[in-house]
C-alpha positions in Angstrom: 88.6 45.4 101.4 85.4 43.6 101.9 85.2 40.7 99.2 81.6 40.3 99.7 80.6 44.0 99.3 83.2 44.2 96.4 81.6 41.4 94.8 78.2 43.4 94.7 79.8 46.5 93.4 80.0 47.7 89.7 83.5 46.2 89.5 82.4 42.7 90.7 85.4 42.4 93.1 88.2 44.0 94.9 90.3 46.5 92.8 93.0 49.1 93.5 92.2 52.7 93.6 93.1 54.4 90.5 95.1 57.1 92.4 97.0 54.4 94.0 97.9 53.1 90.5 99.1 56.7 89.8 101.0 57.0 93.1 103.0 53.8 92.2 104.0 55.4 88.9 105.2 58.5 90.7 107.1 56.2 93.2 108.8 54.4 90.7 109.6 57.4 88.5 111.4 59.1 91.4 113.2 56.0 92.4 114.4 55.5 88.6 115.8 59.1 88.7 117.4 58.8 91.9 119.1 55.5 90.8 120.5 57.4 87.7 121.8 60.0 89.8 123.3 57.5 92.3 125.0 55.7 89.3 126.6 59.0 88.2 124.4 59.8 85.3 123.9 63.6 84.3 120.2 63.1 83.3 118.5 64.5 86.3 118.0 68.3 86.9 117.0 69.6 90.3 114.5 72.1 88.5 111.8 70.1 87.2 108.4 71.9 87.2 105.2 70.4 85.9 102.4 72.6 84.4 100.2 69.3 84.8 99.2 66.3 82.8 96.8 65.6 80.2 94.7 62.7 78.9 94.7 60.9 82.2 92.9 57.7 81.8 92.2 54.6 83.9 91.3 51.9 81.2 90.5 48.9 83.3 90.3 48.2 87.2 93.6 46.7 88.7 92.8 43.5 90.6 94.7 41.8 93.4 97.6 39.9 91.9 97.9 42.0 88.7 101.6 42.9 87.8 101.8 46.2 86.1 104.8 47.2 83.8 105.2 51.1 83.6 106.5 52.9 80.8 107.6 56.5 79.9 108.5 57.5 76.3 109.4 61.2 75.8 107.9 62.2 72.3 107.8 66.1 72.2 110.2 69.0 73.2 108.7 72.5 72.7 109.3 76.0 73.6 107.2 77.6 76.4 106.5 81.2 75.3 105.5 82.6 78.6 108.6 81.1 80.4 111.3 81.4 77.9 113.9 80.1 80.4 112.1 76.8 80.3 111.5 74.1 77.4 108.5 71.7 77.8 109.0 68.0 77.3 106.1 65.6 76.9 106.1 61.9 77.6 103.5 59.1 77.0 103.1 57.0 80.2 101.4 53.7 80.5 100.9 50.7 82.9 100.1 47.5 81.2 99.9 43.9 82.5 102.2 41.1 81.4 99.7 40.3 78.4 100.1 43.9 77.3 96.7 45.0 78.3 96.4 48.7 79.0 95.3 49.8 82.6 96.4 53.3 82.9 97.9 56.2 80.6 98.7 59.8 80.7 100.8 62.6 79.0 103.1 64.1 81.4 104.4 67.5 80.8 107.6 68.8 82.5 109.3 72.2 82.1 113.0 72.0 82.3 115.3 74.9 82.5 117.1 75.4 79.3 120.9 75.2 79.3 122.7 78.5 78.7 124.0 78.9 75.2 
């Protein structure tokens, strides 16, 4: 928050914390899912469990005034052998600026209860 000290830092100016960038992703994801439920969509289950994320990367610092666009695209659905009542869904998540430059990315992994046959 000290502009002079930030200017002398390795980043050359004020930047957001990478974890703040991650927290904004989570806030927006929860708000999106709540909006879907409010609208009557049956796409959100109450039994999400995450075994963690992978390939978490902060590609460049986020500076004041930067607008990030967050995306989430599911790309895999797998069995979870140690918990057969769940399936694993993986998604590619990114934060890019308006020019398309990548700032943040990770693969989310979510265990979702299987529907009864």
